[in-house]
C-alpha positions, 0 to 999 in steps of 0.5 A: 421467496426472499430475494437473495443478495449477492455476497459482499464479504470475503472470508480471510485465512484468519477466519475473519469475514470482512464485509466490503460494503460496510467494513468493521475494523474488528475484522481487519488482521495484519496477518491477512493484510500481509499475506494478501499484499504479498500476493498482489502484483504491482503493474498488473505483473508486467515487471522484470524478475523472477517474481512479480513486484508485490504491493507489500513491497511497494508499501515498504518502499513508500514508507522508506521514501516518506522517511527519506523525504522527512526523517523526523516523520513520526512513527504513526505517520510512517505506519500510515504510509506502510498501510496506505495500500492495505485495502488492496488486500481484498480489492486488488491493485487496479492500475490508475487508468482502470480506476479512472474508468471505474470512477467514484464508486470504486474510490468510495469502496477503497476509502471505506476499506482504508479507513477501517484498516487505519482505525484497526491499528490506532490511526485516524480513519481520515488522515490529516491532509498534510499526511495524506499529501506526504504519502502521496508524494512518497507513492509517486516517488515509488511509482517512478523508481519501480517504473524505471527499474522494473516496469520498462519505463524510460526515465524521461517518460516516468518523470513526466508521468509520475512527477517524483520530488526533485532534489532526492536521490532515487537512483538504483544505487540508493534504492535497489529493487529486487522482486521478492517471493511472496513468503519473503515479502510478507515476512518483511512487511510484518517485520516492519509493521512490528517495528513501527508499532514498537516505535509508536509505543515508545513515543507515548 
């Protein structure tokens, strides 16, 4: 009898079957990403508000912050910022302490999925290091803003843990966060994706 291997693919609502171990860009659809991310909670759901603060909203915040920190950032790299956590539509949002415990095998899986997403939407599978670093700074700034406004962290502790960039106004007055219901978060994510796609076309 042939050995049965564990299923390594997930069926999406679009009908696509994404192989998590060998993901193909052809099986990646933005509707699936937006749908999944709008239902994945940041901070394991340990946030204030009637709804969880979703990864979709987090990605929107990171993209906005990247634009604030570098106003002339090209649309294609802002799109990369919007998609920086897209792989979490299939693997979820593991908090950093758990990722550290799992180790490199998980990071390798994330990297393959992320590359497939980037390639699907006209970006390089491996982003330039300068772009990676800029998105990482936006990600850290977003984590700080979320930690203080939604996750119950004191500002001093959040600054120590997440090290947001100095000289940037990350106050609630400038960046107020209100967790959205999944459908609203999905719609906002898709709208921003379409706007950046149009901006990329105009830049050609």
